[in-house]
C-alpha positions in Angstrom: 114.2 140.4 31.1 115.5 143.4 29.2 116.2 142.7 25.5 119.8 142.8 24.4 121.7 142.6 21.1 124.0 139.6 20.7 126.4 139.1 17.8 126.1 135.6 16.4 129.3 133.6 16.0 129.7 131.6 12.8 128.8 127.9 13.0 132.3 126.9 11.9 133.8 128.6 15.0 131.3 127.0 17.3 132.8 123.6 16.6 135.8 124.5 18.8 135.6 123.6 22.5 135.2 126.4 24.9 136.5 125.7 28.4 134.8 127.5 31.3 136.4 127.2 34.7 134.4 127.9 37.8 131.5 126.4 35.9 129.5 125.4 39.0 129.8 128.8 40.6 127.8 132.0 40.3 129.3 133.7 37.3 130.7 130.6 35.7 127.4 128.7 35.5 125.6 131.8 34.1 128.3 132.1 31.5 127.7 128.4 30.5 124.0 129.0 30.2 124.6 132.2 28.1 126.8 130.2 25.8 124.2 127.4 25.5 121.6 130.0 24.6 123.8 131.3 21.8 124.3 127.7 20.4 127.5 126.7 22.2 127.1 123.2 23.5 130.6 122.1 22.9 131.8 123.2 26.3 134.2 121.8 28.8 133.1 122.6 32.4 135.8 122.7 35.1 135.2 123.1 38.8 134.8 121.3 42.1 131.5 119.5 41.3 131.3 117.7 44.7 129.7 120.7 46.4 126.0 119.7 46.5 124.8 123.3 47.1 126.0 124.2 43.6 124.5 121.2 41.7 121.4 123.2 40.5 123.7 125.7 38.9 125.2 123.3 36.4 123.2 120.1 36.3 120.9 121.1 33.3 123.7 122.8 31.3 124.7 121.4 27.9 128.4 120.4 27.6 130.7 117.7 26.2 132.8 117.1 29.3 132.8 117.8 33.1 136.3 117.9 34.6 137.1 118.2 38.3 139.3 121.2 39.1 142.1 119.1 40.6 142.3 116.9 37.5 142.1 119.7 34.9 145.7 119.8 33.9 146.0 116.1 33.7 142.9 116.1 31.5 144.4 118.7 29.2 147.5 116.5 28.8 145.4 113.6 27.7 142.9 115.4 25.4 144.0 116.9 22.1 140.6 118.2 21.0 140.4 121.6 19.4 140.1 124.3 22.1 138.9 127.6 20.9 139.2 129.6 24.1 139.4 129.4 27.9 137.2 131.5 30.0 138.8 131.3 33.5 136.3 132.2 36.1 137.3 129.8 38.8 138.7 131.3 42.0 138.6 131.4 45.8 136.4 134.5 46.2 135.8 134.6 50.0 137.0 138.1 51.1 136.7 136.9 54.8 139.3 134.1 54.2 142.5 135.5 55.6 144.8 132.5 54.9 146.7 133.9 51.9 148.1 130.5 51.0 144.6 129.3 50.0 144.1 132.3 47.7 147.6 132.0 46.3 147.2 128.4 45.3 143.8 128.9 43.5 144.0 132.5 42.3 147.7 132.8 41.4 149.4 129.5 40.8 146.4 127.8 39.2 145.9 130.8 36.9 149.6 130.8 36.0 149.3 127.2 34.8 146.3 128.2 32.7 148.1 131.2 31.2 151.1 129.1 30.3 149.0 126.4 28.7 147.1 129.1 26.6 150.5 130.7 25.7 152.1 127.4 24.5 149.0 126.4 22.5 148.1 130.0 21.5 144.6 129.7 22.9 142.6 133.0 23.6 142.2 133.6 27.4 139.6 135.6 29.2 140.1 135.6 33.0 138.5 137.1 36.0 140.3 139.7 38.0 138.6 141.9 40.6 137.9 145.4 41.7 139.2 144.2 45.1 142.7 144.9 43.6 142.0 148.6 44.0 142.0 148.5 47.8 140.5 151.7 49.3 140.7 153.4 46.0 143.7 155.7 46.8 144.8 155.6 43.2 141.3 155.7 41.8 139.5 153.0 39.8 141.3 153.2 36.5 142.3 150.1 34.5 145.6 151.7 33.8 148.5 149.2 33.6 150.9 151.7 35.1 149.2 151.7 38.5 148.9 147.9 39.0 152.3 147.6 40.8 151.2 150.5 43.2 147.8 149.1 44.2 147.3 148.1 47.8 144.4 145.6 48.1 142.7 145.4 51.5 142.5 141.6 51.9 144.2 138.4 50.8 141.7 137.8 48.0 142.4 141.2 46.5 146.1 140.7 46.9 146.0 137.4 45.1 144.1 138.8 42.2 146.5 141.7 41.9 149.5 139.5 42.2 148.3 137.5 39.2 147.6 140.8 37.2 151.1 142.0 38.0 152.6 138.7 36.9 150.5 138.6 33.7 151.6 142.1 32.7 155.3 141.2 33.1 155.1 138.2 30.8 156.8 138.5 27.4 155.3 135.1 26.4 151.5 135.3 26.4 148.5 134.2 24.3 147.9 136.3 21.2 144.5 137.2 22.7 144.0 137.8 26.4 142.1 140.0 28.8 141.8 140.2 32.6 138.4 141.6 33.7 138.2 143.6 36.9 134.7 142.6 38.1 133.1 145.2 40.4 130.0 144.3 42.6 128.2 141.6 40.6 124.7 140.4 41.4 122.3 138.1 39.8 120.9 134.5 39.6 122.8 131.4 40.6 124.3 132.9 43.8 122.0 130.9 46.1 125.0 128.8 47.4 127.2 131.7 48.4 125.8 132.4 51.9 127.6 135.3 53.6 129.4 136.2 50.3 126.2 136.5 48.3 125.1 139.9 47.1 123.3 142.4 49.3 120.2 141.9 47.1 120.1 138.2 47.9 120.4 138.9 51.6 117.9 141.8 51.4 115.3 139.6 49.6 115.6 136.8 52.2 115.4 139.3 55.1 112.3 140.9 53.6 110.6 137.5 53.1 111.5 136.5 56.7 111.1 139.6 58.7 109.8 142.4 56.4 112.9 144.5 57.2 116.4 144.8 55.9 119.5 145.4 58.0 122.3 147.5 56.5 125.7 148.3 58.0 126.1 151.7 59.7 128.8 153.9 58.4 131.9 154.0 60.6 133.3 157.0 58.7 132.1 160.6 59.3 132.1 161.4 55.5 129.5 158.7 54.8 126.0 158.6 56.2 124.5 155.2 57.1 123.5 153.2 54.0 125.2 155.7 51.7 128.4 153.6 51.2 128.8 153.5 47.4 129.6 150.7 45.1 129.5 150.0 41.4 126.8 147.3 41.2 126.6 145.5 37.9 124.1 142.9 36.8 125.6 139.6 35.8 123.9 139.7 32.4 126.0 142.7 31.4 129.1 140.7 32.5 128.1 137.9 30.2 127.5 140.1 27.3 130.9 141.7 27.5 132.7 138.4 27.8 130.7 137.0 24.9 131.5 140.1 22.8 135.2 139.7 23.5 135.0 135.9 22.8 133.4 136.7 19.4 136.2 139.1 18.4 138.9 136.6 19.5 137.4 133.7 17.6 136.9 135.9 14.6 140.6 136.9 15.0 139.6 140.6 15.2 141.0 141.0 18.7 144.5 142.4 18.3 147.4 142.6 20.7 146.7 146.3 21.2 143.4 145.3 22.9 145.1 142.8 25.3 145.2 143.7 29.0 143.2 144.6 32.0 139.6 146.0 31.8 137.2 147.3 34.4 133.8 145.7 34.3 131.3 147.7 36.2 128.7 150.2 35.1 130.7 153.3 35.7 128.1 154.7 38.1 128.4 154.2 41.8 125.1 153.8 43.8 124.4 153.5 47.5 123.4 150.4 49.4 120.3 152.2 50.4 119.3 152.6 46.7 120.0 148.9 46.2 117.8 147.8 49.0 115.1 150.3 48.0 115.0 148.7 44.5 114.8 145.3 46.1 111.7 146.3 48.1 110.2 147.9 44.9 110.8 144.7 43.0 108.5 143.1 45.6 106.0 145.9 45.4 106.8 146.9 49.0 107.7 150.1 50.8 111.3 150.2 52.1 111.8 149.2 55.7 115.5 149.5 56.6 117.4 149.5 59.9 121.1 150.1 60.4 123.4 147.8 62.4 127.1 147.9 63.4 129.5 146.6 60.9 131.3 143.4 62.1 134.7 144.3 63.5 136.5 141.7 61.4 135.8 143.6 58.2 135.5 147.1 59.5 139.1 148.2 58.8 139.1 146.5 55.4 135.8 147.8 54.1 135.5 149.7 50.8 133.3 152.8 51.1 133.4 153.8 47.4 134.0 152.0 44.2 133.3 153.2 40.7 134.7 151.7 37.5 136.3 153.9 34.9 134.8 152.3 31.8 136.5 154.4 29.1 138.9 151.6 28.0 136.1 149.1 27.3 134.1 151.7 25.4 137.1 152.8 23.4 137.8 149.2 22.5 134.4 149.2 20.6 131.8 147.9 23.1 128.6 149.9 22.7 125.8 148.1 24.4 124.0 149.8 27.3 124.3 148.4 30.8 121.3 147.7 33.0 120.4 150.5 35.4 120.4 149.5 39.0 116.6 149.6 39.2 116.1 147.5 36.0 118.7 144.9 37.0 117.4 144.4 40.5 113.8 144.2 39.3 114.7 141.5 36.8 116.7 139.6 39.4 114.1 139.8 42.1 111.0 139.1 40.0 112.3 136.6 37.5 114.7 134.6 39.7 114.6 135.1 43.4 110.8 135.3 43.8 110.5 132.2 41.6 113.6 130.4 42.8 114.7 130.2 39.2 118.2 129.5 37.9 119.9 131.2 34.9 
């Protein structure tokens, strides 16, 4: 894996509990392991831990408590331990689930309860928003608070994420330190359980191992060639580094109210699905073998053909580490995780 610089947090601050919601999922379980690697073992893991396909994501992680998602607020009421921060990554992320009530309950109402708890107890909050809030990108991909009310997400998942962002920005009562991170197209280890919603790399790897060929969606727009649909693909390790950097500043009380708000979290460079799959083949030391198939009709009208994060705000806030290139990130993921069936 690529070497990266990490700022150490003082031992005194590591005594506070850090709560990670979504801890059995893809990004959440990676965040827990990343914190463990940096010496944080005083962690409270929150999720639905009954899902057997996720067990390998979290079973070997170091923590002090595991709390079922449905019991979390009851648990908070009974536990007065010192909580240093909440990293809220739990969500319903299925973009093909069109029952908004499901997304509203988990992505809006649940998040409001966490926000209110953090506000009342003045606990720093880092939460996951999504690039799905930008819809088809009519207003661009700028993490400008002034456009949030005008955004038109393409599916109930994106709507729910944007509804919470809108609500958060309107609150006069809020934690002293808070950020909402608009994740772009995240890939990396611990997504084995995601099935249809796993990254294109995961699907490509499995297609290559099974048939030696990868199927990509045809373009159904004349301005994009087949396979040239563009997304901002970001390796999960970069996500973890940014959240850890923010956590460090919050615990050191160096994150001011001026820094609060929504931030894009991508690489700032859109790449094609063809390039992504080509890198997957290269990670396996194979020549590309790609065919194009029709896009399913249930997602055809709601499909994003271009996303690219404007990363100026994050860099202006002081974050300076380089992000993985697409080729480096995919190679690390394929060779060190997928090919070995390893977990982060």
